[in-house]
C-alpha positions in Angstrom: 42.3 64.0 99.7 44.5 65.5 97.1 44.5 69.3 96.7 42.4 70.8 93.9 44.7 71.9 91.0 43.0 75.3 91.2 43.9 76.0 94.9 47.3 76.7 96.5 48.4 74.4 99.3 49.0 76.0 102.6 52.8 75.8 102.2 52.6 77.4 98.8 50.4 80.2 100.0 52.8 80.9 102.9 55.9 80.8 100.6 54.2 83.1 98.1 53.2 85.6 100.8 56.7 85.5 102.3 58.3 86.1 99.0 56.1 89.0 98.0 56.4 90.6 101.5 60.2 90.3 101.5 60.4 91.7 97.9 58.3 94.7 98.8 60.3 95.4 101.9 63.5 95.1 100.0 62.4 97.4 97.2 61.3 100.0 99.8 64.4 99.9 102.0 67.2 99.6 99.4 68.2 101.1 96.1 66.9 99.1 93.1 70.2 97.6 91.9 71.1 96.4 95.4 67.6 95.4 96.3 67.3 93.0 93.3 70.3 91.1 94.6 68.6 90.4 97.8 65.3 88.9 96.5 64.6 85.3 97.2 66.3 83.0 94.8 63.3 80.6 94.6 61.3 83.2 92.6 61.2 81.5 89.2 60.4 77.9 90.5 57.7 79.5 92.7 56.1 81.3 89.8 56.1 78.1 87.7 54.5 76.1 90.5 51.6 78.5 91.2 51.0 79.5 87.6 47.3 79.4 86.8 46.3 79.0 90.5 46.6 82.7 91.6 44.7 85.8 90.5 46.1 87.8 87.6 47.0 90.6 90.1 49.1 88.3 92.2 50.7 86.7 89.1 51.6 90.2 87.9 53.2 91.2 91.3 55.2 88.0 91.3 56.4 88.5 87.7 57.4 92.1 88.5 59.7 91.1 91.3 61.6 88.5 89.5 65.4 89.0 89.1 66.5 88.6 85.5 68.6 85.4 85.2 71.7 87.2 84.0 71.5 89.7 86.8 71.0 87.0 89.4 74.0 85.1 88.2 76.3 88.2 88.2 75.1 89.5 91.5 75.6 86.3 93.5 79.3 85.9 93.2 79.7 84.2 89.9 82.7 84.9 87.7 83.0 88.5 86.4 82.3 89.2 82.8 85.1 89.7 80.4 84.1 93.4 80.2 84.5 93.9 83.9 87.9 92.2 83.9 89.0 94.2 81.0 88.0 97.4 82.7 90.1 96.5 85.8 93.0 95.3 83.6 93.2 98.4 81.4 92.8 101.1 83.9 96.0 103.3 84.2 97.0 106.3 86.2 96.8 109.3 83.8 99.2 112.2 84.5 99.1 114.0 81.2 95.5 115.4 80.8 94.0 117.7 78.2 92.1 120.9 79.0 88.8 119.3 77.9 86.1 119.8 80.5 84.2 116.9 82.1 80.4 116.9 81.8 78.8 117.5 85.2 76.6 114.4 84.9 79.7 112.2 84.4 81.3 113.7 87.5 78.1 113.0 89.4 78.2 109.3 88.2 81.7 109.0 89.6 80.5 110.5 92.9 77.6 108.1 93.0 80.0 105.2 92.4 82.1 106.4 95.4 79.0 106.3 97.5 78.6 102.6 96.7 82.2 101.7 97.5 82.7 99.1 100.3 82.7 100.7 103.7 83.7 99.0 107.0 80.5 98.2 109.0 78.6 100.3 106.4 79.4 103.3 108.6 80.2 105.8 105.8 82.8 108.1 107.4 84.3 109.2 104.1 83.2 112.6 102.7 83.7 114.0 99.2 84.6 117.5 98.1 84.2 117.9 94.3 86.2 120.7 92.7 85.7 122.0 89.2 86.7 125.7 89.4 90.0 126.2 87.6 91.3 128.7 90.2 90.7 126.3 93.0 92.2 123.4 91.1 95.3 125.6 90.5 95.6 126.3 94.2 95.4 122.6 95.0 98.0 121.9 92.4 100.4 124.5 93.9 100.2 122.8 97.3 100.4 119.3 96.0 103.8 118.1 94.9 102.3 114.8 93.9 99.8 116.4 91.4 101.8 116.1 88.2 98.6 116.5 86.0 96.5 119.5 85.3 93.1 118.0 86.0 89.7 119.2 84.8 88.2 118.2 88.1 89.3 116.7 91.4 87.5 114.9 94.3 89.1 115.3 97.7 88.4 112.3 100.0 88.0 113.4 103.6 87.4 111.6 106.9 84.6 112.8 109.0 85.9 112.6 112.5 82.6 113.5 114.0 81.1 110.4 112.3 84.0 108.3 113.4 83.4 109.3 117.1 79.7 108.8 116.7 80.3 105.3 115.5 82.8 104.7 118.4 85.6 103.8 116.0 88.9 103.7 118.0 91.6 106.2 117.0 94.0 103.4 116.0 91.4 101.6 113.9 92.7 101.4 110.3 89.2 100.8 108.8 88.4 104.4 107.9 91.7 104.6 105.9 90.8 101.3 104.2 87.5 103.0 103.3 89.5 105.8 101.7 91.2 103.2 99.5 88.1 101.4 98.4 86.4 104.7 97.6 89.4 105.8 95.5 89.6 102.6 93.6 85.8 102.6 92.9 86.0 106.1 91.6 89.1 105.3 89.4 87.2 102.4 87.8 84.0 104.5 87.3 86.0 107.2 85.6 87.7 104.6 83.3 84.3 103.2 82.4 83.2 106.6 81.3 86.4 107.2 79.2 87.8 109.6 81.7 91.4 109.5 82.9 92.2 109.6 86.6 95.0 109.5 89.1 95.3 109.6 92.9 97.4 112.1 94.8 98.6 111.6 98.4 101.5 114.1 98.5 99.9 117.4 99.4 100.0 120.0 102.2 97.0 118.9 104.3 96.5 122.2 106.1 96.8 124.2 103.0 94.1 122.0 101.3 91.9 122.3 104.3 92.1 126.1 104.1 91.7 126.2 100.3 88.5 124.2 100.6 87.2 125.8 103.7 87.0 122.5 105.5 85.7 122.4 109.1 88.0 120.9 111.7 86.1 117.6 111.8 86.9 116.9 108.1 90.5 116.0 107.3 91.6 115.7 103.7 93.3 112.3 103.2 93.6 111.8 99.4 92.8 113.5 96.2 91.7 112.0 92.9 92.3 113.9 89.7 90.1 113.5 86.7 90.6 114.6 83.0 90.8 113.2 79.5 94.2 111.8 78.6 96.3 114.0 76.4 96.5 112.3 73.0 100.0 111.4 72.0 101.5 112.4 75.3 103.8 110.0 77.1 102.4 109.5 80.6 105.0 110.3 83.3 106.2 107.4 85.5 105.2 104.7 83.0 107.4 101.6 83.0 109.9 101.2 80.2 109.1 99.0 77.3 111.6 96.3 78.2 110.6 96.0 81.9 108.9 92.7 82.7 105.3 92.9 83.8 104.3 91.6 87.2 101.8 88.8 87.1 99.3 87.7 89.7 101.4 84.6 90.0 104.3 86.7 91.1 102.3 88.1 93.9 100.5 85.0 95.1 101.2 82.1 97.4 98.6 79.3 97.8 97.3 78.2 101.2 100.5 79.1 103.2 103.5 81.2 102.7 106.7 79.1 102.1 109.4 79.3 104.7 112.1 81.8 103.8 115.5 80.1 103.5 117.8 80.5 106.5 120.6 83.0 106.0 
C-alpha cells in the first residue's frame, strides 16, 4: 500500500532525525563558521522532500540548519573567489610603517585568524605574545637586526614545549615549525584584509626577546610579525627593481614528475 502523502516514510524519518541530530551536535561542538561546513550536504533536497509532511516546529529547525548555497560551495573546496585570490596576490611585506596606532579590535581579529591557522594534528603548540607598548617594541627592535620597520604592534610566535611533550611530538619533528609558518601567513593575510601592513622577522636575539617578554622556559620565541600602516609615499626597502622579471607560478612548477637534470 502506498504511503499517505501526509506521513513520512521510515527512511525519511530516520534521515531527518540523523540530519537534525548531526547538525545540533556540530553547532554545539564547533565554532559557527566551521560547523556550517560540516553539516550534511543533503539538507536542501531533504527539506524539499518532506515539505508539508512535518510539523511547523520541525520545518523551522530544518530551515535554520541549512547552509547557504554560496557558503556551501566556497567551503567545500570549490575555486576561490577573485577577492580571495586578489588578497593573496597583492599582499606585500611592509617595512616602512607610519606611527598610526592599530585599533585593538583589529589586532584581536588578527590574533583570532592565527588561532584558525592550520595546525599539524590540530595539536595547537604555537602561542602568541601580542605587544603594543612602544617601549617594549623599541626593546624588541634593538635586539632584532631583521626588524627594519618601526611597527605599531608586533606578535611574537612561540612554541610551547610543554604542549609539544604532552602531545608526544618527537624533538626532530618539523611539524611545530610548519605550524609557525602557517600561523604567520594566516596573520599576514588577515592584516592585509584589514588594510594593515605587516612583515615577518626571523633575525633576532632569542634570549634577549625571551627576557624582554618575561617568557617562561617552556616558551621559545621563533618568529615575530610586525604590524603597522604603510608609510604613504615611502619606498619599501628590499623591493625588486622595476626592470626585474616577475617569477610566475609556471616558473616554480613541474607537472606530475620532475624532469631529469641534464648530465654534466
